[in-house]
C-alpha positions in Angstrom: -19.0 -24.1 19.3 -15.8 -21.9 19.9 -15.6 -18.7 18.1 -12.4 -19.6 16.4 -14.2 -22.7 14.8 -17.4 -20.9 13.8 -18.3 -20.0 10.2 -16.6 -16.8 9.3 -14.4 -16.8 12.2 -10.8 -15.4 12.1 -9.4 -19.1 11.5 -11.3 -19.1 8.2 -10.2 -15.7 7.0 -9.3 -15.4 3.3 -6.2 -13.1 2.2 -8.5 -10.4 1.3 -10.4 -10.5 4.5 -7.2 -10.6 6.4 -6.0 -7.3 4.8 -9.4 -5.7 5.5 -9.4 -7.0 9.0 -6.3 -5.1 10.0 -8.5 -2.1 10.0 -11.9 -3.6 11.4 -10.5 -6.1 13.9 -6.7 -6.2 14.1 -6.4 -8.2 17.2 -8.7 -11.2 15.9 -7.1 -10.9 12.5 -3.5 -11.4 13.9 -4.7 -14.1 16.0 -5.9 -15.9 12.8 -2.6 -15.2 11.1 -0.7 -16.7 13.9 -2.7 -19.8 13.6 -2.6 -20.0 9.7 -0.1 -17.5 8.4 -0.6 -15.8 5.0 1.6 -13.0 3.6 1.5 -12.8 -0.1 -1.3 -10.4 -0.8 0.1 -7.4 1.1 3.5 -8.1 0.0 2.6 -8.3 -3.8 0.5 -5.2 -3.2 3.6 -3.3 -1.9 5.8 -4.7 -4.6 3.4 -3.5 -7.5 3.1 0.0 -5.7 6.9 0.4 -5.4 7.3 -0.6 -9.2 4.6 1.9 -10.2 5.9 4.8 -8.1 9.4 4.3 -9.5 8.0 4.1 -13.2 5.9 7.3 -12.7 9.0 8.9 -11.0 11.2 8.8 -14.0 9.2 11.5 -15.9 8.5 13.7 -12.9 12.3 14.2 -11.7 14.2 17.4 -12.5 17.4 15.5 -12.7 19.5 18.6 -13.3 18.3 20.4 -10.1 18.6 17.3 -8.1 22.1 16.5 -9.2 23.1 20.1 -8.5 21.5 20.1 -5.0 23.3 17.0 -4.1 26.7 18.1 -5.4 26.5 21.6 -3.8 25.4 20.0 -0.5 28.4 17.6 -0.8 30.8 20.4 -1.6 29.4 22.5 1.4 29.7 19.7 3.9 33.2 19.1 2.9 34.1 23.0 3.2 35.3 22.9 -0.3 34.4 25.4 -3.1 33.9 24.0 -6.6 34.7 26.0 -9.8 31.7 26.8 -12.0 33.1 24.8 -14.8 33.8 21.8 -12.8 30.3 22.0 -11.2 28.7 21.9 -14.5 30.7 19.0 -15.7 30.0 17.0 -12.6 26.2 17.8 -12.9 26.0 16.8 -16.6 27.9 13.5 -15.8 25.6 12.7 -12.9 22.5 13.7 -15.0 23.6 11.4 -17.8 24.1 8.4 -15.3 20.7 9.1 -13.9 19.0 9.0 -17.1 20.7 5.9 -18.2 19.5 4.3 -15.0 15.8 5.6 -15.3 14.5 2.6 -17.3 15.7 0.3 -14.4 14.0 2.3 -11.6 10.9 0.1 -11.5 13.0 -3.0 -11.2 15.3 -1.2 -8.6 12.1 0.0 -6.7 10.6 -3.4 -6.5 13.8 -5.1 -5.5 14.5 -2.5 -2.7 11.1 -3.0 -1.4 11.6 -6.8 -1.4 14.9 -6.6 0.3 13.7 -4.4 3.1 10.5 -6.4 3.6 12.3 -9.6 4.2 15.1 -7.9 6.3 12.6 -6.3 8.6 10.6 -9.5 8.8 13.8 -11.5 9.8 14.7 -8.9 12.4 11.4 -9.0 13.9 11.6 -12.8 13.9 15.0 -13.0 15.6 14.3 -10.3 18.1 10.9 -11.9 19.2 12.5 -15.3 19.3 15.2 -14.1 21.6 12.6 -13.0 24.1 10.9 -16.3 24.1 8.3 -16.2 21.1 7.7 -19.6 19.6 6.7 -18.9 16.0 7.9 -20.0 12.5 9.1 -17.6 10.0 5.7 -17.5 8.0 4.1 -16.2 11.0 6.5 -13.3 11.2 6.2 -12.6 7.5 2.4 -12.6 8.0 2.5 -10.3 10.9 4.8 -7.8 9.3 3.2 -7.9 5.7 -0.2 -7.1 7.2 1.3 -4.6 9.8 2.9 -2.6 6.8 -0.5 -2.2 5.0 -0.5 1.6 6.3 2.8 2.1 4.5 1.5 0.6 1.2 -1.5 3.0 1.5 0.9 5.9 2.0 2.8 4.7 -1.0 -0.4 4.8 -3.1 -1.2 8.2 -1.7 2.3 9.4 -2.8 1.8 7.8 -6.2 -1.3 9.7 -6.8 0.4 12.9 -5.6 3.2 12.1 -7.9 1.0 11.6 -11.0 -0.5 15.2 -10.5 3.0 16.9 -10.5 4.3 18.3 -13.6 6.9 16.4 -15.7 10.4 17.3 -14.6 9.4 19.3 -11.6 10.6 17.4 -8.6 13.9 17.1 -7.0 14.9 14.0 -4.9 14.2 16.0 -1.7 10.6 16.8 -2.7 10.1 13.3 -4.1 11.1 11.9 -0.6 8.5 13.9 1.0 5.7 13.6 -1.4 3.9 10.8 0.4 4.4 12.1 3.9 1.7 12.4 6.4 3.1 13.9 9.5 5.4 16.6 11.0 7.9 16.6 8.2 5.1 18.3 6.1 5.6 21.5 8.1 9.2 21.6 7.8 11.3 23.5 5.2 13.5 21.5 2.8 16.4 23.7 4.1 15.7 22.6 7.7 18.7 20.6 9.5 18.9 17.1 8.0 18.7 15.5 11.5 15.5 17.3 12.2 13.9 16.3 8.8 15.0 12.7 9.6 13.4 12.7 13.0 10.2 14.3 11.6 10.0 11.6 8.8 10.3 8.9 11.3 7.1 10.3 13.1 5.1 9.7 9.9 1.6 8.5 10.5 2.0 5.4 8.2 5.3 4.3 10.2 3.6 4.9 13.6 0.5 3.0 12.5 2.7 0.0 11.2 4.6 0.1 14.7 1.2 -0.2 16.4 0.1 -3.1 14.4 3.4 -4.9 14.9 2.8 -4.6 18.6 -0.8 -6.1 18.3 0.6 -8.6 16.1 3.3 -9.6 18.6 0.7 -9.9 21.3 -0.7 -13.0 19.4 2.7 -14.8 19.3 2.7 -17.8 21.5 5.0 -17.6 24.5 5.8 -13.9 24.2 4.8 -11.8 27.0 2.7 -8.6 26.8 5.7 -6.4 28.0 8.0 -8.1 25.3 5.3 -7.8 22.7 5.3 -4.0 23.1 9.0 -3.4 24.2 10.6 -5.4 21.3 9.1 -3.5 18.4 9.2 -0.1 20.1 13.0 -0.7 20.8 13.6 -1.7 17.3 11.8 1.3 16.2 13.8 3.5 18.5 17.1 2.0 17.2 15.9 2.6 13.6 15.1 6.4 14.4 18.6 6.7 16.1 20.5 5.2 13.0 18.5 7.4 10.7 19.2 10.5 12.6 22.8 9.7 12.9 23.2 8.9 9.2 21.5 12.4 8.5 24.0 14.0 10.8 27.0 12.3 9.0 25.8 12.3 5.3 22.7 14.5 5.1 
């Protein structure tokens, strides 16, 4: 009997087994997902972690310092000096707005995660299809949802670190690096924005997800091995370029 039809084979993987299989036998797992796609478990896990992180964040933020840093940076970038009284007024207004938005952060976090999850999956689907892949949208959702499990784990790690932080102790810059596992850890927050953006793009979770997407693409019908590697890597390179350019312009 062929392996794919035997008991406990990849074709009969449960949702939990598929999530675990990403780490134990990723190639066979993606092969099973290409035949029988499922994507809801990693997606829901990421959704919940995003909401929990955003909820915990509301008590850990130092809104005054965060808004002051943002306003000072914007003023320095524009080359304009701001009178002390105007600075304080701007900070107070921004802090008040942030505190009003705080109860909605979990919803915003979950919505943001959902938006980018489906956006990335659709970009992957369009790009792979352009190079000859023959697969339906649920297959791409399955590939990406399981490939991004390292990012979910990184978010869990960031949430644990966030829980251990003192209330009102973190700025937005510190918050953005709290779950980082990579070269950005060794950079000072005062480093050039472009360097920080580049280092953050080399995060271990991001690179692991990229590698898993390549493995998943190799299991897509009618997609060559060269395209299976080239398409995700090219999209990742475009993502890094956009991120660095954005940091240069607005960082």
